[in-house]
N, C-alpha and C positions, 0 to 999 in steps of 0.2 A: 565823342562821347566822354573822353576824359576831361575835356574842358569843363563840362558840367560839373563833375565831380570836384575839380579844382575851385570852382566859383563857389560850390555849396560848402566845401571845406573852408574856404576863406572867410565866408559869411559866418559859419559857426565860430570859428576862432575869434573873430571880431566880437561876436556877442559874448563869448567866453572872457575877453579881456574887459568888456564892459561889465559884466557880472562880477569879475574879480576886483574892479575898481569900485564897485558898489558896496563891496564888503569893507572897503577901506574908508568910505564916507561916513560921516557921523549921522545919526538917525534924525536929526533935526533937517538934513537936506532931503529926506525921504519921506515926505508926508503921504500917509496912505499906502505906503510900501512895506514890505517885511523889513525891519530893522535888524533881524537876526543875521550876524556876519557869517555865521557857519552855513546858513541857507544859501546865502550868495556864493560862498566858496564852493559848496557842493554843485550848484548849478553851473559854476564856472568849469568845475572839473568834468562833470558829464558833457558839457558842450565842447570842451577841449578834446576829450577823448574821442567824441563823435566826429570832430572836425579832422583829427589825426587819423582816424579809420577811414574817412572818406578821401583824405589825401593819399593814403596808401592804396585805396581802390583806383583812384584816378591814376597813380604811377603804374599799377599793375595793368589796367586797361590800355593805357598807352603803350607799354611794352608788348602786350599781346596783339595790339593793332599793328605795331612796327613788324613783330615776327610774321604775322600774316602777310604784310605788304612784301617783305622781303622774300618769303617762301614763294609768293606768287611770281615775283620778278625773276627768281631763280628758276621756277619752272618754266617760264616763257622763254628765258634765254637758253635753257637747255633744249627746248623744243626747236628754236630757231637754228641752234647749232647742229642738232640732229637732222632737220630738213636741209640745212647747208651741205651736210656731208653726203646726203643721199643724192642731190641733185647736182 
């Protein structure tokens, strides 16, 4: 599950970099596109923030998956140890 968050975050950050680059390009290279640099910077900022938020969600998701896996392993180890001491 966390891999999906990482892929989506990387995609959004990539588009944020493209938008930031578009704000630096002169308007003659952008026929039919908004030439307002502040618009491109604003879009880049929102895409970057969304990408960073999704990367954080991916990290948190991975941490919770790891905690669940380790607690399950510890529970099974305790159960085996308990059965071994009885028998």
